[in-house]
N, C-alpha and C positions, 0 to 999 in steps of 0.2 A: 546516633548524634546527628543533629541538624545544624547547618550553618545559616546564620541570618544572611539574607541578601539586601543590598541597598535598593531602595525604591527606584523605579524606572523614572528618568528625567523626561517627563512628558510636558509638551507645551502645546499651545493652540495658535495656529496661524490662520486668521480669518476663520473659516469654517473647517479647516482641516486640522485634525489632531496629529502632532508630530512626535514620534518616539524615536530618539536616536538609538542605534543598535551597537556602536562601538564609538571610541573616542575619535576616530579618524575617518570613518566611512560608514555610510548606510543610515537610513532611517526608514521606519515603517509609517505610512500615512494612512489614517483611517478617517472615517465619516467623509468618504469620497466615493461617488459612483462614477466610474469612468465612461460608462455609456452616456450619462448626462454631461460629463466633462467634454466628450467629443463634440458637443453642441455649444460649449461655453468657453469662448476665448479668454475671458477674464479668469476663470478657474484654471485654465491651462497655463496662463501666465504665472499664477500662483504656484502651481506645481513645477513649472520650469525654474522658478526661483529656488525652490526647495532642492531641486535636482542638482543645480549648480553648486549649492551649499553642501549637500551630503553626497555627492557623486553617484550614488545609487539610491533609488527609493523604491519601496515595496508596497503593494496593495494586496490585501487578501480578499478572497470571496468575490472576485470580479467575473460574474457570469455574463460576459458581454458577447455580442455577436461579432463575426468577422468584419462586417461593415463598420461597426462601431470601433473596432481595433484599428482599422484602416483610418477612420476619420480622426481618432485621437492622435495617432502617429503623425498624421499629415500636418497637424498644428505645429510641429517642430521642424519641419522641412520637407523637401521632396523625397519620395520614397525610391528605393532601388531594389532591383532583383540581384539575386546571387548567381554567378555563372555555373556554380557546381551544385548547390543545394536547390532543391525544387521549390517552385513558388506555387501558390494557390491559383489555379487557372481563372477564377472569377475575381481575384483581388490581387492584381500585380503589386509586387513589393511585399507581400505577405509570404515570407519564407517558412516552409514547413520542414521541421526536423524530427525525424522518427528514429528511435533506437530501440532494438528488440533483440532477444537471443539469436535471431536469424539474420540480423543485420551484419554486413561486412565489419570486421574489426578495424575500422579506420580511426576512430576516437580523435578526430582532428581538434576538437575542443579541449582535449586533455593536456593543454599547455598554457602558460600565461600568455594572453593575447589581447589586444584591442582590435576590434573587428575591422577587417578590410583595409588595414594600412597599406596594403599593396596597390590600393587605388591612388591616383595622383591627387584626389581630394577625398580623403578618408571621411566615413560618416561622422556626423555629430554624435550619434548613439543609436540605441535601439529600444523598442518596446517589446518585451518578451513575455509570452503568456505560457505557463505550463499547464497543459490540458490533461495530461495523465503522467504520473510518475510512480516509480516503485515504492514500496513501503520502506525499503532501506536502500541507501545509496542514491545516486542521481543528483548529488549535491553540487552546488556552484560556489566558487570562492571569488572574492573581489579584493582588489588592492587599490588604494589611493595612490596614483602615480605622481600627483603634486607633492605628497608627503615623501614618497620614495626619492624624489629629487631633493627635497629639503634635508633629508637625513643623510645624504651622501657626504663623505668627507670633503673639506673644501678644496684639497688638491685635485680630487676627482672631478668636481664641478669645473675647475679651472681647465683640466684636461679635456673635457667633453664639450666645452663651451661653443666651439666652432665646428664640431664634428657633424658630418651627415652620414646617413646610412641608407642602404638599399633594403627594400621590402618586396617579397616575391610571392606571388600565387603559385608560380611554376614549382618553386622549391618546397611548397607546402602541399596544397591540394593537387598539384599536378605531379608530384613525386611518384605516385603509384600508378600513374596512367601510362599507357603505351606511348612510345617516344613520339609518334606523329601527333597524337592527341595533345600530349604535353606542349610540344612546340607550337601547336595551333593556339593553345591557351596562352602562352607567352606572347604570341604575336597579337592577340587580341587585348591582352593586359600586360604590357611590358612592366618591367620592374619600375616601382616608384622610388624616388629619392626624397627623404624628409630630414629635417633637423633632428639631431639626437635629443635636443632640449627645445621644446616649443613653448610658446607663450599663448595661453588661452585668451581669445579675443574679448571675452565677456568678463572674466574673473581677474585677468592679469596674472594669474598663477604660472609659474614655470612648471613644465611637466616633463618628466623622463619618457621619452617616446621611442622606446625599443621593445621588442616582443618576439613571440615565436615566429612571425613573419620576417623579421629582420635577418638578413644573411651576412652583411658585412659593412664595414665603414668604407666610404668612398674617398675620403680625403685624409686618411690617417698617416699615409706614407709621406712624412715630411722630415726635414733634417731635425726638427725638435723631438720627433718621436722615434726615429729609426737611425741607429748608429750604423748598421750594416744591412744591405738588401735582405739577407736571409731572416732577419728577426722581425720583419714587417708583420708577417701574418701571425706568429704566436703572440706578439705584444697586442695587436688589435683583437684577436680572437679571445684572449684572456679578459681584456677589458669588456668586450661585448657579453661574455659569459657571466661576468660579475654584475653587469647592469641588468641582465635579463632574468635575474631570480629575485624579484622584489617580494614575492610572497613567502620565500623560504629563508630569507636573510633577516636577522634580528633587527635591522634598522627600520623594518616596517611592521609595527605591531598591529596594524589594523586590518589584517586579512579577515574576511567575514565568511565563515561557513554558513551556508543557508540551506536548510532543508525545505525544499520548494513545496508549496501548497498547490493543490489543484486550483485553477482559476486565479493564481497569483500573477499579477503583472508588475514588471519593473521597468525603470528606465536606466540606461547606461550611457552616460556622457563620454566623450572621447578621452577624458582624463582619468578614467578608471580602467584597470585592466581586469580581465576575468579569466577563470579556469573552470572548466566543467567537469562533472562526474567526481569531484573530490580529488585528492593528490594521488591515490593509487589509480593507475589506468585499468580499472576494472569494468567489465561489461555489466549491464543491468542484471538483477537477480534472476534466477531461472523463472521462466514463465511471466516476466514483467516487462513492461515497455516504458519508453520515455518519449513523450510527444510534446514538442514546442511549436508554437507559432510566434514569428518574430518579425518585426518591421525594422530593417536598418534605415535610418534617417540620414540623408546626405547633409553634409556640412554646408552652411550657407556662404561661407567666405573662406578664402585661403589664410592660413595662420603663418 
């Protein structure tokens, strides 16, 4: 027995063919060569507009050079290196991520997160290219954090309206380090504090801005929230746990499982959260590897 499927809702934007992938997040863009786009500011502006609309965009069969990858990403902002993940020595800002059966079982990406929110100025997004992936597994999931905020109950929106939270690289990437190295990492990158609800400077959308790097609220302990001193932490931690599961809670139906294609390139703006390797924290399949090259793009202004 076969089930008929609805035709894909495909539109054309200028020279780009746009195929939305879910109702709330993600679109596949075709008829685009990102090598050429790296030299075409008008085409990049068109892609940026689609990125802001769909939160994550995907391009297949992009056999571009590292230099073209760098040049394309630089149209969106200044590039940055990651203090823990290694970068390409010839292309600063190109972070190389390798996963293999012999890799340490760290799986840092196996949690809902927005990249580098432990920075005082988090990145606008990143351009991620999957160079090699296993035949099974290695998926990435995405969540629309503007929609996550929209679907919160009104009383929760009221409760978190003025809250701020700490984001820490020490408590995430630094957790498994020897204490001296962990403290040095913290000294170089002190915990950042951000609003729990941010407003995107270009779209005006309100965004739920907590993730796996978020450790605690900094201004929860007020008479309105705390009756007795001892119930401050349980109340705050329960609220943070509730907010930090956007892809698992039914209030966000737009989680997008993606089976990554070799040479696929995607953009991630700061109002999308991602989780790597799928929901189970499984290593790559025996004998297979996962290799990404990515460019985190610094945000251009404070939100």
